[in-house]
C-alpha positions as MATLAB code, in Angstrom:
seq = 'MMYYTYVIYSDKFSQFYKGHCENLEKRLNEHNQGKTKSIKAYHPFRLVYFEQFSTRDEAIVRERYFKTAAGRRFLKKVIRI';
ca = [
       0.188   -0.409    0.097;
       1.434    3.580   -0.498;
       0.655    6.693    1.226;
       0.311    9.975   -0.152;
       1.557   13.484    1.383;
      -0.789   16.252   -0.575;
      -1.114   20.508   -1.060;
      -3.961   21.317   -2.284;
      -5.905   24.751   -3.616;
      -8.663   26.893   -3.073;
      -8.465   28.855   -6.458;
     -11.918   30.712   -5.015;
     -10.131   31.958   -1.670;
      -6.395   31.606   -2.884;
      -5.642   28.588   -0.083;
      -4.453   26.221    0.044;
      -4.730   22.780    2.359;
      -1.758   19.809    2.969;
      -3.195   15.962    4.024;
      -1.796   13.270    4.082;
      -3.763    9.912    2.782;
      -3.969    6.437    1.733;
      -6.297    6.800   -2.428;
      -4.757   10.042   -3.223;
      -7.620   10.593   -5.766;
     -10.653    9.828   -3.057;
      -9.326   12.519   -0.577;
      -9.778   14.673   -3.332;
     -12.823   13.568   -3.954;
     -14.143   14.088   -0.713;
     -12.984   17.844    0.112;
     -14.446   18.528   -3.507;
     -17.863   16.842   -1.947;
     -17.016   19.446    1.429;
     -16.522   16.104    3.643;
     -13.530   17.754    5.646;
     -15.116   19.915    7.935;
     -12.313   22.174    9.086;
     -12.560   23.367    5.224;
     -15.222   22.719    4.094;
     -16.068   26.112    3.145;
     -13.211   26.470   -0.050;
     -13.790   23.458   -1.655;
     -13.267   23.535   -4.669;
      -9.707   22.326   -4.865;
      -7.245   21.496   -6.983;
      -4.341   19.080   -6.264;
      -1.521   20.812   -6.407;
       1.355   18.763   -5.056;
       1.458   15.250   -4.810;
       4.508   13.368   -2.692;
       3.881    9.243   -2.286;
       5.704    7.010   -0.074;
       5.938    3.111    1.109;
       4.490    4.030    4.834;
       1.817    5.966    5.963;
       4.789    7.216    9.426;
       6.909    9.334    5.984;
       3.830   10.279    4.899;
       3.264   12.441    8.468;
       7.052   12.966    8.690;
       6.835   15.112    5.168;
       3.181   17.307    6.133;
       4.229   18.590    9.144;
       7.461   19.362    6.690;
       4.980   21.087    4.539;
       3.252   23.343    8.041;
       6.593   24.230    8.485;
       7.874   27.162    7.085;
      11.017   26.164    5.657;
       8.406   23.768    4.443;
       6.567   26.225    3.042;
       8.923   27.897    0.850;
       9.540   24.606   -0.329;
       6.367   24.435   -1.812;
       6.584   27.750   -2.910;
       9.699   26.911   -5.164;
       7.263   23.495   -6.582;
       4.225   25.002   -6.288;
       3.601   27.936   -9.565;
      -0.286   29.523   -9.200;
];
C-alpha cells in the first residue's frame, strides 16, 4: 500500500491545504464534496502537488514539514500558481 502527502488549492479563496492519505483520488473527491468539516467552505480544490511514500509515518513526517516555514518555502518554489 502506498501513502501520499498532498497539497490542494482553493482558487476561490487562494488558500493551500496540506494533508496525507492512502487514496489520493478518493481524498480529493471527499474534499470537493465538502466532507472535510474544517475546510468545507473553501471547496472546490485542485491538486497542485503530491509525494508518494511506502509508509504512513513517512507521509505524516512530510506533511508536518510542509506546515513549517521551511516547508512552505519549499512548496513556494515547486508550486507555481
